Every structure is written in C-alpha cells, then in structure tokens.
N, C-alpha and C positions, 0 to 999 in steps of 0.2 A: 350564708354567702349572700352576697348582693343579687339585687333583681337582674336577671339576664335577659337581654333584648329581644325584640319578638323575632327577629331574622334567625337567632340562636335557638328559640323555641320551636320556630317550624323546621329547623333543619333536623333538630332532636326527633322531633315526631316522624320526619322521613327516614332517621337512621335507626329509629325501633322497628320500622316494617321487618326485617330479616329477622330480630330478635322474636318478635309476636309470632311468625311464621314458624319456629321452632318448636312453638307449645311452651306449655309449663310443665318443668319437670318435678316429681315430688322431694320435698324438703326432707332432707336426711340430718340425724343429729350429728351438731357441728364437733370438730376435736380441737380446731385452732382458727379463733374468731379475730377477726378485725373490725373494730369500730372507726369509721371514716367519718369524722366530724370535727373539724380543726378549730373553727372560731366561733363565736369568740368567748369569753368567760361566761356571759350570763347563758348564751344556748348550751356550751359544754355542761353547764351545770343542769340545765333542763333535760339533758338526753341522760342524766344518772339515774333516772327510774326506771329508765329501758334497759340500763345496764343491770341492775339491780335484779329485775325480772328475769334477764336472761340467765344472769349466773343462777339465781334460785333454780330454774328450769335444768340446766346444764351444768351441775358444779365440779363436775370433773374438766369440762374444757378449758384453755386457756384464753383468755381474753387480752389482747393489745389494743392501743387507742391511738391512731394518727391524730396528732393535736399540734397546733401552733405554740410557739414558745410564748406568746403573750396570754395565752389560756391553759399552758401545762399546770400552773400551780393547782388549777380549779380540780385537778384528778390526781396530783400527784402522790398522795398518800393514799388513794384508794387501793383496799386489799383485793379487791375483784380483780385487778389489772395486773399481768405481768411484765408488761414492757409499754414505755411511751414510744411512739415512732415521732420524730420531729418532721415537720412538714415546711418548716422556716418559720420567720419571726411572727408573720400574721397569716391571712387567708391564703388558700392555695390559688385563687384568681389573681394574686397579687405577685405571684411569683413568675419567673421567666420560663419559658416553655423548655429551655436545657435543665431547669430545677425539675419542673413536672416528670420529664422524661427520668432523671435520676432518680425522683420518688417512684414512679411506676416499677423501675428495676431492683430498687431496694423492697418493695412489697412483693415482687414477683420471687426474689429469692428467699423469703418468708415460706413461702407456699401454706398461704392460709387456705383453708378450705370453705370458709365462709365471711361474708362482709355485710356489715349493717351499715345503711348510710342515711341518717336521719333528714339530712338537709336536701333542699329542691336545688340541686344542682346537675347539670348536665356534664359540667366538667370532672366532679366526683364520680359520677356513673360510668365516665369515659375511664377514670384512671383507676377504677376498681375492675373493668372489664379488662383493658390492657394489661393489668398485672397478674391476668390469668387466674382469679379467685373464682372457682366453680360456682359457688352459691352467693347469690348478691341480692340481698335485699333493700328496698330502698324506698322512699316516698316517690310517688310519681304524681306530677302535678304540671299540668301542661305538656306532658311529653318529656320533662328533663331527665326522666328517669328511664331512659330509651334502653339502657342495656342491662336494668335490672333483669334478673331470672325470676325475681318475685315481685313484681311491682306493686305498690301498694297505696290506693288512694285515700287520701286524707278523710278520717270519718264524717258522714255528713252534719253539718252544723257545728263541727267542732273546729274551733279556732285557736285553743291554747296549744304552744308548742309541746310541750311535755307530753301532754294529752296524743296529739300526734306521733310523737314519737314511740309512744307505747302503744300504738297501733302496730308497727314492726314487729312487736313481740307479739302479739295477739294474731298476725297473721301466720305466725308458724306455728299455732296454737296453744300458746301459754296464756294459762288465766292469769290476769294482770288485777283481778280484783275488781271487779265492776261497781261493787257497793261501797269500795272505799278509795283510797288512792295511795300510791307508792309517792313517798315524797322524796325530795332530791338528797344527795347524799353527799357529805364532805367529812374529812377526816384531819382534824388537827394533828400536828407532831406531838409527841411528848414533849420534845424542846421548846416547841412553842407555848404550849401549857404551862412549863415551868418558869419560862422566861415572862410571860405577860403575868402570872400570879406574883412574882417577885416584885415587877414593876408596879403593878396595883398598890402593893404595899407601902413602897419604896416610894414611889412617884407620889401617889394619891393618897397614902395611908388608909386605902379602902380595905377594909375588913369585912363587909357584907352587910353593915349595919343599917347603910342606907341603900336606896336604888342608885345602880348602875347604870347610866345611859349612854349608848354608843351613838355619836353624830357623823354622820359620812355627808358632808357638803358637797362634794366634788363628783367627778365621774364625767362621761361624756367627752372622752379623749382617747386615744391610744389604738383604737381599732377601728375596723370597716365601718362600724355602726357610730364613730364618732358624732357628736351633736351637743354643742353647748346648752342648746336649749332643755337639754334634759336636767339642769340645774335648779333647783329651788332657789330663789332669789334669796342673797345671803342675809338680808335683814328679817325674813321671815324665821331662818334658824334661829338668829339671834332671839327674836321674840319667843319663838318657842321654847328654846334654852331657859330664859328667864322663867317662863311660867312653870316649866317642869323643876326649877329649881326652888321657887316660891311655894307652889303646892303638894311637892313630893319630897322636897328635900334632897332631891336628887343629885349625885356627883357626875358630872358631864364629862365626856372623854371624846374629844377630835379624833378621827383616823380618815386616811386617804394615801394617795400616791404623793411622789415628791410634786407631781403638776398640779397639785391640790393645796399646797402649801400657801400660795397666796391668799385663797379663801379662807383656809383656817386661820391666817394671822389678822384678817379683816374681822372675821368673828370675834376672835378673843380681843381685837381692840376695840370693838364696841359692845363687850358685854360687861355689866357690872357686877356681874358673880363670879366666881371663880370658874375656871374652865381648863380641862389638860389638853395640851396640844401633842398628839402623837403622829402628826402627819406626816407622810414621809419616812416615819422610823418605826413601822410596822410591815411585816409581811403579810400575805393573805391567810398562811397557815395560822399567824399570830392574831388577826381579824376572827377567824373560825372559832381560836380559842377563847378570845374575849367574848364572842357570842355564848358560848357554852355556861360563862358567868354573868353576863350582862340581865339586867331586869328588861330593857328596849333597846332596840335598835331603830334609828331614823335615819334612812338614806334616799338617794334618788333612784333611778333605774338605771342600775350599774351593777358589775359583776361581783362585788361584795356584800350588796343588798341581797341577793341570793344566796350566799355563802352563811351570811348570819341566819337567814330564814331555815337554811339545810340543818344547821347545827342546833335548830330548836330554840334560838330565840326569837321572843315575840317582836315581830318585825312591822314597821311601819314603813311602806314603801311608797315614795311621792313621785307621780309620773307627771311627766309633761306631753311632748307630742306623740310620743308613743302609747300604743293602747294596751293596758295590763291585761285585758282580754286575751291577750296574745302572748304576751311574754312577763307577767307578773310571777314574782318567785313561787314556787310550786312546793310550799312548805306543809306543816302539819297543819289540820284542819282547827280553825279558831285561833291559829298563833300568827297569821299574816294577813294585814291589811294593806289594801292598795287604794290610794286614792289618787282621782284623775276626774278631769272635766273635757267632756267630747267637745272639739270645735265644734261652731255652728257658721251655716252659711260658707264653708269652703274657704274662710278665712285663715292666713297664716297663725300658727300658733305663738300666742304671747302670755305671760302669767300675768297679765292683767285681768285673763278670764281663768286662770290655772286654780289650783288649789290655795285656798288661804289658812291663815295660821288658825283661826278657830276651828277650822275643820280638823288640822292636824293635833290641836289639843283635845278636841274630844276623842279623836281616833286612840290617841296616847293613852288618855285616862282610861279607855276600855281594855286596852293591853296590858296598863299595868295591873287594874283591877285585876285581870285572869291570871295575871304570873302571882298573885298574892294569895 
C-alpha cells in the first residue's frame, strides 16, 4: 500500500484508543482465515512464507486471500489457499468508497474468524474490523493498525518485508525457524510446464545441453509501485547477454509483459548473438515453469523476478531506486543475488551511478557456477 498521510496516521492513532482500552484477548486456533494483502505481485510473493508458516501450524484451517486482479496470478496455484477474493484491479486504496463497502459486506458474509494483515495500512485495518472478523492480526506502524486485536510491531532492526510479515506468525506462537528462512512459494501449473517445455524444444531447440538464461528487461509499470527507473538500461542487458553467450555458450530467452515488448525489440535489434523473444507471450505461471528449468534468471525489481527466485532458479535481481534490503526476492539462501548502489548526498537516482555491467557479469558467473 502507498504511504498514508500524516493526518491519516494521526487519526488512526486516535481511533486506536477504544481498541487499546478493551485489552488484548488470547489468540485461539483459527478455522477460517483471511489474508488481507491485495497488492502487488512482489509484495504478495513476499507474504507467501507467512502463509506457509500458518498452514503448517494450522493444517486443518481454511485459508483465503483477498488480492487484486493484478497480483492474483502470483498465488493462483497455491495449494494452501481455498479461495481468492477479488478486491478489484489494483490496490484497495485506489477503489471507490462504494467498492470498499461492497468488499466489506462480502467479507462479512464469509464469516472469517481470523484475519492476517501484513501491510501497514489503516484502510485495511478498517476493512477487517468492519467485516466483523473477531481476530485481526497485523503490522502496526505509526498507529495504522489501529483496529487490530493483535497489533504487531516490526521486529527491531528488521527491514525486509518478508521477515516483517513472518513476525505475524511468530506473534501467534508459531516457530518460523529462526536459524533458517522460509522461502517464497510459487506453483506453476502443469499446463504451463508442458507448454514451455514444448516451446523450448520447438522454438529454441533447447535440450538442456547448454545453459538457458532468462532475461527480463522490463517492469516498473502497471501497479501502485510503478517506476520506470527500476529498469536497468537496455544497452547493459545487451552487453551482459553478449558476455553470457560468449563465455558460457548460453541460450538467451527474453520474457515480460506486452508493455515490455518495445524494450525486448530494442535488445534483439542490438544483439549480434541469437536471442529468443517471448515477451508478451508468456504468463506468470509459464515464467515460473521456465524458472524451474533455467540455469539463470536476470531481471529488475519486479514481480516475475520474485517468481523466478521462488521456484528455485538462480536469480540475479538488479535494483535501481528501491532498496533490496526491504524487498529483494526472499529465495533459497545462496540462489539469489541482488545488486544495488545506494544513492549519495540525497541526489535523485540515475543509472549513471547504478549497477554496472561488470558487476552483473561477475554475479552471473558466480550463480552459474553454483548451478553447475
């Protein structure tokens, strides 16, 4: 959710007073649970470790997820979920008040006994309260979790979203494995696996004999976190791709949404080596299936990068203005590398001071070496 105003935060603190006066009630084992975390793909993916922990602790409970249509594919195949409740195209904050009231009524009719709210949003806290859900466990930062029956402060010193979301599971007594980490989860469909396997053979004549490397040059559009500065410059993708073909004899495959097709066309036009372009012709489920087979994925700070990491693909995530300490893919240890340069002096971010090709080459070499 986007940052809320100072006025909204102040009102949320004031509204929390009657909830605090009631005192904290003991948490009881849930039977029907709603996860209220609508947006966006990367943030939804970063909440899947929390879902895994909750389902392991309460295997007989039903879990539903209220999600935007934009982020829905990220969890559409998750076997831990019974139903996906649509909240509209994007974030709840972008919906009309009438749409919000209809969502509240829909949730009320479902009679959930428990709701987990990972995001720091007074609006989501309000929705869960007005839906009449008795147990409401959520992050409480600057008073935004005013209506939570179990408000959870972010762990001291912790910045990463996935780790903060996992604090909700720990708050209800679940051991989330302090010595290790629960990775993100994504489940490609069998149809997606079959489709991409056939296309790899028919279109690329790839039989696993050389490294398959996925490049995702796009992202930074379509959600409330839209920012085209997240895109690593096209010419740097070209130079990295050329290097990977020369050194590793890799087969390159471009992926992305329809909005990314102009970027992909520019890359194809500039590369002297063969590169397959499936941009705009693969679903998120198919990107996940490709990640299960590929030797390396290289992409920007965008949802598909989190999906590649979630299926265990060695993943090189290149960050621009956003900080990977907060939102880097939460994958298996050693299989994800995030490259980023912290801005200096408060200057606006530009790629002139961002990740260089030489850095990406070295990181890609390390990830490919671990794969082999």
